[in-house]
C-alpha positions in Angstrom: -12.1 -11.7 32.0 -13.6 -10.6 28.7 -12.5 -8.2 26.0 -9.2 -8.2 24.1 -7.2 -9.7 26.9 -9.7 -12.3 28.0 -8.6 -15.2 25.9 -4.8 -14.5 25.5 -2.2 -16.9 26.6 0.0 -16.2 29.6 2.9 -15.4 27.3 0.9 -12.8 25.3 -0.3 -11.2 28.5 3.3 -10.5 29.6 4.0 -8.3 26.6 4.2 -4.7 27.7 3.6 -1.3 26.0 4.1 1.5 28.6 6.3 1.9 31.6 6.6 4.8 34.1 10.3 5.0 35.2 9.4 7.4 38.0 6.6 5.4 39.6 7.1 1.9 38.3 3.7 1.5 36.8 3.2 -0.3 33.5 0.6 -1.1 30.9 0.4 -4.5 29.1 0.2 -4.3 25.3 -3.2 -5.9 25.1 -4.6 -3.2 27.4 -3.1 -0.3 25.4 -4.3 -1.7 22.1 -7.8 -2.0 23.5 -7.6 1.6 24.9 -6.4 2.9 21.5 -9.2 1.1 19.6 -11.8 2.5 21.9 -10.4 6.0 21.7 -10.5 5.8 17.9 -14.1 4.6 18.0 -15.1 7.6 20.1 -13.2 10.0 17.9 -14.9 8.6 14.9 -18.4 8.8 16.4 -18.2 12.1 18.1 -15.3 14.1 16.8 -14.4 13.4 13.2 -16.3 15.6 10.8 -18.6 14.2 8.2 -16.3 15.2 5.3 -13.5 12.9 6.7 -15.8 10.0 7.4 -17.2 10.2 3.9 -13.7 10.4 2.4 -12.7 7.2 4.0 -16.0 5.5 3.4 -15.8 6.1 -0.4 -12.7 3.9 -0.6 -14.3 0.9 1.0 -16.9 -1.6 -0.2 -19.0 -1.4 2.9 -19.1 2.4 3.1 -19.1 4.1 6.4 -19.6 0.9 8.4 -16.4 -0.4 6.9 -14.7 2.9 7.4 -15.3 2.9 11.1 -14.2 -0.7 11.5 -11.0 0.0 9.6 -10.2 3.1 11.6 -10.8 1.4 15.0 -8.8 -1.7 13.9 -5.8 0.2 12.7 -5.7 2.2 15.9 -6.1 -1.1 17.8 -3.1 -2.8 16.2 -0.9 0.3 15.8 1.6 -0.8 18.5 1.9 -4.5 17.6 5.5 -3.7 16.8 6.1 -3.5 20.6 5.7 -7.3 20.7 9.3 -7.7 19.6 12.7 -8.2 21.3 13.9 -4.8 19.9 11.3 -3.0 22.0 10.7 -5.3 24.9 14.3 -5.4 26.1 14.3 -1.8 27.2 12.9 -2.4 30.7 14.7 -5.2 32.5 12.0 -6.0 35.0 9.3 -6.3 32.4 11.6 -8.1 30.0 12.3 -10.6 32.7 8.6 -11.3 33.0 8.4 -12.0 29.3 11.5 -14.2 29.5 9.9 -16.2 32.3 7.0 -16.9 29.9 9.4 -18.3 27.3 10.0 -15.1 25.2 13.7 -15.1 25.2 15.6 -11.9 24.3 19.0 -10.3 24.8 19.6 -7.4 27.1 19.3 -3.9 25.6 23.1 -3.4 25.7 23.6 -6.4 23.5 21.2 -5.3 20.8 23.2 -2.7 19.1 21.0 -2.7 16.0 17.7 -2.4 17.8 17.2 1.2 16.5 16.7 -0.3 13.0 13.4 -1.7 14.3 11.4 1.2 15.7 8.1 -0.2 16.8 6.1 1.6 14.1 8.3 0.0 11.3 8.2 -3.3 13.2 4.5 -3.1 13.4 4.2 -2.4 9.7 6.3 -5.5 8.9 4.4 -7.7 11.3 1.0 -6.6 10.1 2.1 -7.2 6.4 3.3 -10.6 7.3 0.1 -11.5 9.1 -2.2 -10.3 6.3 -0.2 -12.3 3.7 -0.1 -15.5 5.7 -3.5 -15.4 7.4 -5.6 -13.9 4.6 -3.6 -14.4 1.4 -3.2 -10.7 0.7 -0.7 -9.5 -1.9 2.3 -7.4 -0.7 0.9 -4.4 -2.5 -2.5 -4.7 -0.8 -0.8 -5.1 2.6 1.4 -2.1 2.2 -1.4 0.4 1.7 -3.0 -0.6 5.0 0.1 -1.4 7.0 1.8 1.9 6.1 -0.6 3.6 8.5 1.0 1.6 11.3 4.5 2.3 10.1 3.9 6.1 10.0 2.1 6.6 13.3 5.1 8.3 14.9 6.0 10.5 12.0 6.5 10.0 8.3 5.9 6.6 6.7 9.0 4.3 6.6 11.1 4.4 3.4 11.8 1.2 1.4 15.4 1.1 2.5 14.3 1.0 6.2 12.0 -1.9 5.5 14.8 -3.8 3.7 17.2 -3.2 6.5 14.7 -4.6 9.0 14.1 -7.6 6.7 17.9 -8.2 6.8 17.7 -8.3 10.7 14.9 -10.7 11.6 16.4 -11.2 15.0 15.0 -7.8 16.0 11.5 -9.1 15.4 11.9 -12.6 16.9 14.8 -14.0 18.9 16.4 -16.9 16.9 16.4 -20.3 18.5 13.9 -22.2 20.7 11.7 -19.2 21.4 11.4 -17.9 17.9 8.2 -19.9 17.3 6.7 -18.6 20.5 7.4 -15.0 19.5 5.7 -15.5 16.2 2.7 -17.3 17.9 2.3 -14.4 20.4 2.4 -11.8 17.7 -0.2 -13.6 15.6 -2.3 -14.3 18.7 -2.4 -10.5 19.5 -3.3 -9.7 15.9 -6.0 -12.4 15.8 -7.4 -11.1 19.0 -7.6 -7.6 17.6 -9.3 -8.7 14.4 -11.9 -10.5 16.5 -12.3 -7.8 19.1 -12.6 -5.0 16.6 -14.9 -6.9 14.2 -12.8 -7.0 11.0 -12.1 -10.7 10.7 -15.1 -11.1 8.3 -14.2 -7.9 6.3 -10.5 -8.5 5.6 -11.3 -10.6 2.5 -13.3 -7.8 0.9 -10.7 -5.2 1.8 -8.0 -7.1 0.0 -9.2 -5.6 -3.3 -9.4 -2.0 -2.1 -7.2 0.6 -3.7 -6.7 3.2 -1.0 -5.9 6.8 -2.1 -3.2 8.6 -0.3 -5.7 11.1 1.1 -7.5 8.2 2.8 -4.2 6.9 4.2 -3.3 10.3 5.5 -6.7 10.7 7.2 -6.5 7.3 8.8 -2.9 8.0 9.9 -4.1 11.2 11.6 -6.9 9.4 13.4 -4.5 6.7 14.6 -2.0 9.3 15.8 -4.6 11.2 17.8 -6.1 8.0 19.3 -2.5 7.0 20.3 -1.9 10.4 21.9 -5.1 10.0 24.0 -4.6 6.4 24.9 -0.9 7.1 25.9 -2.0 9.6 28.6 -1.4 8.1 32.0 -3.8 10.6 33.6 -6.6 9.5 31.3 -5.7 5.8 31.1 -3.8 5.0 34.3 -1.1 2.3 34.4 -1.2 -1.0 36.2 -1.3 -2.1 39.0 -3.3 0.8 40.3 -5.9 0.6 37.5 -6.0 -3.1 37.0 -9.3 -3.7 38.8 -11.3 -1.4 36.5 -12.9 -2.9 33.4 -12.0 -1.6 29.9 -15.4 0.1 29.6 -14.9 1.9 32.9 -11.4 3.1 31.8 -12.7 4.4 28.5 -15.8 6.1 29.8 -13.8 7.9 32.5 -11.0 8.9 30.1 -13.4 10.3 27.5 -15.4 12.3 30.1 -12.2 13.8 31.5 -10.7 14.7 28.1 -14.0 16.4 27.2 -13.1 17.2 23.6 -15.4 19.8 22.0 -17.5 18.3 19.2 -16.8 19.5 15.6 -18.6 22.4 14.0 -21.6 21.1 12.2 -23.1 24.1 10.4 -26.3 24.0 8.6 -26.6 25.8 5.3 -28.0 29.3 6.0 -31.2 30.1 4.4 -32.6 33.4 3.3 -31.1 36.2 1.2 -27.5 37.6 1.4 -29.0 40.6 3.1 -30.5 38.4 5.8 -27.4 36.3 6.2 -25.1 39.3 6.6 -27.5 41.0 9.1 -27.5 37.9 11.2 -23.7 37.2 11.2 -22.2 40.7 11.3 -22.6 43.9 13.4 -23.7 46.0 10.5 -25.1 49.5 10.9 -28.9 49.9 10.8 -30.1 49.7 7.2 -26.7 48.5 5.8 -26.7 46.0 2.9 -24.0 43.7 1.6 -21.7 45.1 -1.1 -22.0 43.7 -4.6 -18.9 41.5 -4.3 -20.3 40.0 -1.0 -23.7 39.2 -2.6 -21.9 37.7 -5.6 -19.7 35.5 -3.4 -22.8 34.1 -1.5 -24.6 33.5 -4.8 -21.7 31.7 -6.4 -21.2 29.6 -3.2 -24.8 28.4 -3.4 -24.8 27.8 -7.1 -21.6 25.7 -7.3 -22.3 22.0 -7.9 -19.9 21.2 -5.1 -17.8 23.3 -2.7 -14.6 24.5 -4.4 -11.8 27.0 -4.2 -13.1 30.6 -4.3 -10.7 33.5 -4.7 -12.1 37.0 -3.9 -10.1 40.0 -5.1 -11.2 43.5 -4.2 -9.8 46.7 -2.8 -9.5 47.3 0.9 -12.8 48.1 2.6 -15.0 46.1 0.2 -15.7 43.4 2.8 -13.6 40.5 1.6 -13.3 39.1 5.2 -17.1 39.0 5.7 -17.6 37.6 2.2 -15.1 34.8 3.0 -16.7 34.0 6.3 -20.2 33.8 4.7 -18.9 31.5 1.9 -17.0 29.3 4.4 -20.2 28.7 6.4 -22.0 27.7 3.2 -19.2 25.5 1.9 -18.7 23.8 5.3 -22.4 23.0 5.6 -22.5 21.5 2.1 -19.3 19.5 2.3 -19.5 18.3 6.0 -16.3 20.2 7.0 -15.8 20.4 10.7 -14.0 23.7 11.1 -12.5 26.9 9.6 -8.9 27.9 8.9 -8.2 31.7 8.7 -4.7 32.5 7.5 -3.0 35.9 7.7 0.6 37.0 6.9 1.7 38.3 10.4 1.1 38.0 14.1 -0.1 41.6 14.1 -2.7 41.1 11.5 -3.8 37.8 13.1 -4.2 39.5 16.5 -6.2 42.3 14.9 -8.5 39.9 13.1 -9.0 37.5 16.0 -11.8 39.5 17.8 -13.7 39.9 14.5 -13.5 36.1 14.1 -14.8 35.5 17.6 -17.6 38.0 17.0 -18.6 36.0 13.9 -18.4 32.7 15.7 -20.7 34.0 18.5 -23.3 35.0 16.0 -23.5 31.5 14.4 -26.4 29.3 15.3 -25.6 27.4 18.5 -24.5 23.8 18.4 -26.7 20.9 19.4 -27.4 20.7 23.1 -25.3 23.7 23.8 -22.2 22.2 22.3 -19.0 24.3 22.8 -16.6 24.9 19.9 -12.9 25.1 20.5 -11.0 27.9 18.8 -7.3 28.7 18.5 -5.1 31.6 17.7 -2.1 29.7 16.2 1.1 31.7 16.5 4.0 31.7 18.9 2.8 34.7 21.0 -0.9 33.7 21.2 -0.7 33.5 25.0 -0.1 37.2 25.1 -3.3 38.0 23.3 -6.0 39.0 25.8 -8.8 37.5 23.8 -7.2 34.2 23.4 -5.9 34.2 27.0 -9.5 34.7 28.2 -10.6 31.6 26.2 -7.8 29.6 27.8 -9.1 30.2 31.3 -9.6 26.6 32.4 -9.2 24.4 35.5 -7.9 21.0 36.6 -5.3 20.5 33.8 -4.6 17.0 32.6 -1.0 16.2 31.7 0.2 15.8 28.1 -1.4 13.1 26.0 1.4 12.5 23.4 4.6 10.8 24.1 6.8 13.9 23.9 5.0 15.6 26.8 3.8 18.6 24.9 0.3 20.1 25.3 -2.1 19.7 28.2 -5.7 18.6 28.6 -8.3 20.2 30.7 -12.0 20.1 31.1 -13.8 23.2 30.0 -14.8 25.6 32.8 -14.8 29.2 34.0 -16.1 32.4 32.5 -14.2 35.5 31.4 -14.9 38.8 29.7 -14.2 37.4 26.2 -15.5 33.8 26.3 -19.1 32.9 26.0 -20.4 29.4 26.8 -20.2 28.4 23.1 -16.5 29.1 22.6 -13.5 27.6 24.4 -9.8 27.2 23.8 -9.3 23.5 24.7 -5.9 23.2 26.3 -5.0 19.8 24.7 -5.9 21.1 21.3 -3.5 24.0 21.8 -0.4 21.7 22.0 2.1 22.2 19.2 1.3 18.9 17.5 -2.3 18.8 18.3 -2.9 22.5 17.6 -4.3 22.3 14.1 -7.0 19.9 15.3 -8.9 23.0 16.6 -11.8 23.7 14.2 -12.2 27.5 13.9 -8.6 28.8 13.9 -6.9 32.0 13.1 -3.2 31.8 12.3 -0.3 32.8 10.1 0.1 31.6 6.5 3.1 29.5 7.5 0.6 26.9 8.9 -0.6 26.3 5.4 3.0 25.8 4.3 3.6 23.3 7.1 0.4 21.5 6.1 1.8 20.8 2.6 5.4 20.0 3.4 6.8 16.9 5.0 7.8 16.8 8.6 7.3 14.5 11.6 3.6 14.0 12.4 2.6 15.8 9.3 -0.6 13.6 8.9 -2.7 15.2 11.6 -1.5 18.7 10.5 -2.2 18.1 6.8 -5.4 16.1 7.3 -6.6 18.9 9.6 -6.9 21.0 6.5 -9.2 18.3 4.9 -11.7 19.2 7.6 -12.0 23.0 7.3 -12.3 25.9 5.0 -9.3 28.0 4.2 -9.4 31.8 3.9 -6.4 33.9 2.9 -6.5 37.6 2.7 -6.0 39.2 -0.8 -6.4 42.6 -2.3 -6.3 43.6 -5.9 -7.0 46.5 -8.2 -10.7 45.9 -8.5 -13.4 43.6 -7.2 -13.6 40.2 -8.9 -14.4 36.6 -8.1 -12.6 33.6 -9.4 -14.0 30.1 -8.7 -12.0 26.9 -9.3 -13.2 23.4 -9.1 -10.7 22.0 -6.6 -12.4 20.8 -3.4 -10.7 22.4 -0.4 -13.1 21.7 2.4 
């Protein structure tokens, strides 16, 4: 057997990651780590917009090649905290298999403090320890990488949580005769991941990296999404049923069934503002852009880099069309993968949604007929006939994330509102996954949530790194204000 599990010891192969209480199926940890790393690699290659890839690449000495290696490796080791007594004791039958291999642990009822070692926090501590001991990293260097592991189920752990776990080492390794074996298995799994994901030769260079928080957030988001995908038993079936298939077969089948739409990859539109507006909007014959619209397009093209543009004008001056034109230019120049359209109420969002769809359908088609996923992001969106039409799909796949929210389905079917280029991918419409859709119309509260802490805020906040943001404004007279902050 090759791959991540091929050279592992019998004890390491007994460590488990997933269990189906209804059907009795299970997934060994090594298999889930391999699935997660593979999912992250596919997300990086086919789904993550250029702007995010460049953001991560700028922080690393090897540029984008390092960035991909790091993203895949972090996703691959994200559940190393499950190789601990605090986690493994939860299923008696699987814990007994580990005990038979020498990994002693108490029963769940006798580990009253096990909630002090959630597997994300435990993984952060174990990865930090491994980097310090194997590669001589400083604690500060370790933390900026390991925090991605610690925060993959919500917000990053606080210092007091790390200290509490440090005061209870028995939650990471059972004291006594098996303590050495626990440590050896944990290191064996981390060594195997470093080799499998190709980072063993790069960790020395990464020790000197100073990683910005924006990069940590982007990597955390990618790890979370990869974990959601790899945790789906419909996409990655449990053992023993799926044991005969190779890792490559599992990944290929899962990715084809998930069928995520690729990101929006606009090319900067050429020609005059008159030609651009004629191509993108249903203007009356002979109509021309208004002065504020022409000025917006001109400034968008003249800026040295995409920035924050505020357009103020009375009603009827065409602020919406100007913003859409500017967003297309900014997205093409920055490598953003989508568009965020914020409005104050459900009613205004519903009224604007058909106009947004009309604009999307007039954009140049994606490569090879690529479909784009679009979302109307408010609580009553399912009642909107235009969005409901886009949601017409078949063969749903059950939820990807651990909380059982959201569904996945391959694209299919036609309806009066949806053309081949636009779909509403069901998995991307889940509450937690929702802001991963690229073109999106929604209420302004989504912007508030993207900038305020809450569980799983990384994928929501980092989603706004990927797309342009348009908020409706009206004022006493037409004006344009441009600020230098990069928002796409």
